[in-house]
N, C-alpha and C positions, 0 to 999 in steps of 0.2 A: 468700189463698197468693198473693203477689208473688215474681217471678223476676225475675233481669236478666242478659238474654243480650247477647253483643258479634253487633253488627247483621248482622260477616262470616258468623255459622254456619249464616248460611240457604242459603249456600253447599255447604254440606257436604249439604243435602238430592237426592239425584239420583233423578232418576226410573228408575222400574223397569219394564218389561213384564211382569215376575210377581212372584208373593208373593218375600218378603224369607228368605234362609235361614233366621234363629230363625221364622218365622212357619210355614212350611212343616215343620219340627221340631215347635211347641208342637202342629201342626195333627196329627201323626202319631203325638204323642204324648196324643195327646186332651183337652191344656189348653184350646185353642179350639175351644167346641161351642155350637152354637144356645142349649143352656140358661143357655149363663153369658153375663152382660154382660164385654163386655171395653171397654177405655183404651188407646188408642194415644197413650202420655204422650212428645210432641216425635216428631210422627207425621210432620214433612216434610210435603212436598206431598202426603201423604195415600194414597198409590197402596197399602199393605196397607190402609188403613181401607175402597179400594173393593172390593177383592178379598174381603177376607172377609165384605165386605156382600152380595158375589154370591154366597157360600157359607151363606148364611143365618146368621151370626154378626150378634148381637147388638153391635154398635161403635162406639164415638166416638171422634173425637181430638183430640185439641190443639197448637198449638204456639205458640211465641212470638213467632214470625213468621207463619206462614202462617194460621191457626187460632187468633188468642185469642183470642177470643170463645163458646169453649166455654166451658161451665161445670164446672169440676172437682167432679167426685163419687166418693165411695166405689163401686168397681166390682168385684167378682170377681177380674175380670184384667186384671192392668194388663203392661202392654209398652213396656220401657225400650229401646229397637231403637235401637244404633248412637249413644247418646248422650251417654255418658260421658265418650267417649272426643276430643267436640272440646269441651269445657271445660278452658279451661287452668288457672284459679282453683282447685286441692286443696279450698280448702274450700267454693266453690261447687258443684265435682262433688260433693260428701257430701253437700250438703245434698240437691239434686237425686237423687239416691236414695234419701233421708230420706224427702222426698216425694211420689217414687212409692210407696216401702213403703208407707206412711200411706195411700195412695188402696186399695190391694191389699186386695181381703177373704177372696181365698183362693190364689191367686200374684201374685208381682212374678216377669215376664220378664226377665231381662239379659240384653241382649248389647254387645257389644265387637271394634274388631278389634285381631289378636294379631300378637306380635312378627314373625312370619316374614313379616307382610307389607310389612317394613320396606321393602324392593327397589321396595314399589310408593311409597312414599311419601315424596318428596324436598323438605328443607325446612333451615332454619335450625336449630340446637338451641334450645329457650324452655322454662326451667322444665322438669317432665321428661316436656317434649315436642317437638314440632319445629310449627315455623310454613311451612305453606309455599307455596309461589309465589302461589297465590289468597289468602293473608294468610286461613287458616283454619289451625286446629290440631288437632292429634294427637295423644293420647298410649296408645300402643299400647302393651298388656295382658303377661302372660304369662297362659295358658291356668287352672293355679292360681292365679296373682297376680288375675285377677277372683273365682275362686269365695272366696279369703280377703277380699278387701275386702266382698264384699257380705258374705259372714256378717260380716264386724267391724261393719260400718255397722248392718247390719240386728239384729244380736245371735239370728241364729236359723241352724240348721243348712242347708245349701243340699246343691244335686244337679248336678253340672256334666251336662246332659244329650247337651250336642257342645264339643267344641273351641267356647270362646269366647259359650256359649250357657251361665246358669247362672237356676236355676228355687230361689226363696225363696216356702216355704210359710210361711202362716199359723198353720197349727196339724198338729200329726203327724198323724192321719188320712190330711189330704190327703197329707203328705211320703208317709208310708208306703203310702197308694194309688197313689202314684208305681211307686214300689219295685216293689212286687209287681205291678203291671202290666210293666213291663218281666223281670221275672225267671221271677214265676208267671202267663204272660197267662192268663186266662178261656179255656176252651175253647171252640170255634166251636160252636153250636146246630145242629144239624139244621133243615132248615124243616118249620112243621108244619100241618098244612088241616082235623085231626080227630085223635079220637081215638086213633086209630093211630099215626098218626105222630107225635103229640105224646108217645105212650107211648114209641115207638123213639128218639127227642130225647133221653126220660129215660135209657133203657138207654143210649145211646149214651154222653154225658154220666157216667153209672158206671162205663163199661167205662174211660174215659179216664182218672177222675179218682181213681178205688178207692173212692167212696162215693158213694150218691144224693143229688143234689142238695135242697136245702131250698126250700121255694117261693119263699122270699125271694129263691132264686139264676136262677130260671126267665126266662125273657123272659116279657114279661105273654102274649103270645099262647101259649102252651104253658102256662102256669100257668089260665089261665082254660078253654082244652079240657078241662084235668083236672078242672076244679073239683066236679065233679059227683061223683068217687070218693072214698072214705075212705081216709085218710096210712095206715093198715094196707094197705088192698085195694090201692094204687100200691107199697109196698114189697115186697109179697107180689111182685105181677108183675114188678117187676124183677130179683126173686132168681130168680126164674123162667124169667126169657129170657137175663138176661146171660150173656156165656162169664166162668165164673170164672178163667179164666188170662187173658183181658184184663183184669178187675177187679186180680186180684192183682198185675199189673206195672204198673196205674194208680197202685195203693196205692202200689207200690215207687216207680214214679217220683216221685209227688207229696210221699211222704217224704223224698224227695233234697232236690226243689224247695223245701220247707220249709225246711226244713234250710240251704239257701242262702239262702234271703229273708232267712234268721232271722241268721245269719251275715254278710252283707251293711247288716241292718238296726243289727246292733254296730258291722261298720265307719264305717259314716254317723251312729250315735248311735240305740242300743235305746229305743221306747217303749214305754209301755205295752199289757198284752195286747187292750186294749179299744180303743185307737188303731188293731189289726190290719187292714188291711180284713177283710169277713165270711166270703168265701170262707176265707179263710186262718185266720181262728178257729176254725171248724167242720175244717179241716184239723189243723188240732193237735189238737182234742176229741178227733177219731179217728182219729190215729195217735200219739198221745201220750198218756202217764198223765198227764200235767200241762205247764202251757206252761214249768213250771220245768226241767221232764226236755227237753224240747227246745231250751231256751235255752243250759242245759250242751253237749248233743252239737251245737249251733251254735259252742258257744264254741269246745269242742275242734276244730270243724273249723276256725275262724278259727288258731288256735294252731299247727293242723297246717301253713298256709301260710309259717307261717315255719322248717320244718325242711327243708333244702335234700338231705335224705338220701326222705324219704317224699315231695318235689315230685317227684325225679327218676325216685322210684319209680313214681308214678301217670303222668309222661309213658309211663315205658318199656312200662306195663302198656296203657295208650289205645290202643283201637282204631281211632281214627282220628287222622290227622296224620303229618307225616312228622317223625322226629326228628332233629339234629344232636348233632355235639359242643356244642351249646351252648343252645339251643334247640329246643321244638316247634312245628312250622308248622300250622296248621290253616284250613281252608276256611271260611267262615260258613256253607255251609249245613250245617258236621260239627260246630259249634261243642256246639251243647246233648246234643253225643253223646260229651263229654268227662269224663272223671270228676269228680267234683263238685267235689274240690278246685281241678281247674285251670280248672271253671267259675268257683267264687270268686275265684280270681285276676284273671282276666279282668272278670271285674264290678266287683273294688274298684278296679280302674284305673280302667275307664271311669266308675265314681260321681265319684274324686277328681277325673279331670280332663278326662273327656268323650270318647266313644265317635267317629271323623268319622261324617259322614255315609254318604260313598263309600268303603268300603274292599273288599278278598276276602280279603286270608287273614291273620291274628292270630299273631306270635310269641311266644310264652312263655317269657324266658330261664329259666336253672334255677340258673345263678350269677348270685348277684343277683339281683334281684326288679323288672325292666320289661316291660312290654308294646306291643309293634309293632303297629300297624293298619297294611298295604299293602295300596295301591292297587294291582291289575289288572285294568286294565278292561274286557281285551280278555280275558282269563282261557277263555270258554268257546269263541271265535272264533279264536283264535290258539295254534297247538299251541305255543308258547313264550312267553308274553305277557309283555310290557314293563313294568315298575315306573313308575308314574306320580306316587306321592309317598309317603312314609309321613311316620306321627304314630308319637311315643314318649312313652310315659309312665315314670319314674322311680318306681317305688313306695316306695323309702324315702326320698326326697326329694319326693316330688312334684313335680320338675324334668318337662320338659316341653320337645318340638323336634320340628321340622319339616321333612322335606328335600321339593322337589320335583324330578322328574327332568323336567320338561316340556321344558326346554331341551338337553339333554343329550341329543350324538352317539353314546352308547354306554352305552345304560342296560343295568341289571343285568336278566336274563332268569331262567327259570324252565326247570325239565326236569324229568321223572317227574311230572305233574301228576297221575297217580292216587294217590300220595302224600298229600297235601293234603285228600283226599277221604274218606266213610266208604266200607268196603266193598261197601255197598248201593249206591252212589249210583248213577244209570242210566246214567253219563259213563264211569266206572271201565273197563271193556272196550276200549272204543275209547282209551283214554288210555294205557292200559296196552299194548296190539298194538302203539301209535305207540313207545314207550320201549324193547320189546324188538324192535323193527324198528332203531331207532337203535346199539342193543348190539350187535346182530350185524354192522350195518355198523360198527364201532370209533367210532364219533362220541363214545363215553363214556371214549376209550383214553388223553385228557389234561384230568382233568377242572378242573386250574388254568385252565386255560384257557376254559372253554365257559358262564363263567356272565355274560360280557358279549355284546352283538351282534354289536360285530366278530369275538373270538373265535370265535362259536359259527357266525358265515357263516364262517369263514376253514377252522372244522373242514368246515366242509359240502361244503365245495369242496376240499381235501384228501382228503375219502374219496369225492367224485365222486357227490356226492349234493345233494338239493333237495325242501326239502316243497311239497306239495299238499294244501291242506288237513289232517288229520290223518293222510295219508297220506308216506310216505317212498317218493322212484323216485330213480332214475336220472338223476345229472345231464344233460343233453341235451349233445353234442355241441358245441363252439361254432362 
C-alpha cells in the first residue's frame, strides 16, 4: 500500500495537550473501547495515540512523515482525523478515504475541518481549497457535505456523530447498535454483591424497562449471583416484588423509545430485524405483536413529522419547553420529556448533520423543519445567560450553518429561564421567583428592547434595579 503525500502536509500536524475532539466524541460514544483494536491513520505527531494508550486502548498510529514504519493491517476501528482536508488532490483524497475504509473491520471515524472555520484559515485559493501562508492546503467541508462524501466513497450509510465527525460502519448491526445507544440507552444496573442485591437489580431493571431482562442482558456479576435460581423462580420473584405502576410506566416509555428508534432507523436506512441490538429485539417481541406492526407504527410516526399541524399541536401540548410564534425552545435536561414526534424531529437532525458537543437549548421550528442547538455555557450560573454559538440544520435541504457570538459586544440573552425546563426540574422555583420579581418591577414592559445585553442593561437602569445572582434588588444610588 503506497501513498504519496506532499512534504508540507507534516506542518498541519499540530501538538495537543489533550485528546482531539473526534477522539473524545468516539470515546463518549463507546466506539473506542479496550476490547477493540484501533488505528490512527495519519496520526501526525501521535498525541491521540499516546493519550488513548493511557486509557488502555489497543491503538497504533501510522503517518507518512512521523510514523511510516508502522505496518498497516486491518483493525476494528480506524480514525481518520483531520486528514482529508489537507489533501489538495481530489483523487488522492478519495483514495486515502477508501484505503482507510478498507482497513476498518467495524467502523471508520472520519473528521474534517468545517466551513464555519473559514475566518481562521487565511490563504490563496487553490483547487477546491486554500493554500495557507505555511504552504499547507485546507479544504473546508460543509457538515452535510462531509457525510455525503463519506457515504459516496464507502458506499455505506453513515451517521453524523457531531458536526465534522462521521461514523461509517462496516455492518448493519454495528450501525444499529450505535443508533440504539443514542436513542434507547441501556439502563444503569444497580451494584450487586449478593443474591438479594442482584434480585433487586433485576427488579429495578424490570421497573425501568417494563419487562424482565434476559440473562444475556445482565452484567456478568448479576448473572453469576443468580445462576442457582431457576428461570421461573426468578420470574416469580420479580413479578411479586416489582411495583406494577412502575413496570407499566416503564413499558410505556420503552414502547415509545422503540418506536422512536425504528423511525430514526428508517430515516437513516432500515435494516433487518436480526440486525437490531438484542435488547431492542426483545422490546419488539414484548411490546408489539410483530416487527411488521412495530415498523408500521414507526413509519406513521415519521410521516407525522411532515404534518405542520400535527407538529405544532405536539409543541402546544408539550409539558416542557418555551413556545414562541415560530419555534419550541427546550433545555437539554428536558429534551427526553418532549412528545415522541418532537424527539424524533431533533434526532433526525442530529443523525443527518451531527449534534454539537456543546449546547444548552434546542430550538425546533414549527414552520418549515429546522433544528438549532444553542449554546449558553452559563445557563445555570447567569440569571440571563448570553449565547455563545448556534448550529442550525435545515431538515428539508440538510444544509447547515454555524454562528459564533464570542466576539459580539451585544449578545442575545435569555429571559424566563424556568420556561425552558421541565416543571419538576429542581431549579424551576428559583428561576420562576426571579421572573415574577422582574415582571413586578416592570422590566418586561418593552419586550422588543430586552433581547440583547445592552437593551436589557438599559431597562435595568430605567427601572432602578440590578441583579445579584438570581435575586433582583434595587440599584444602589450613585
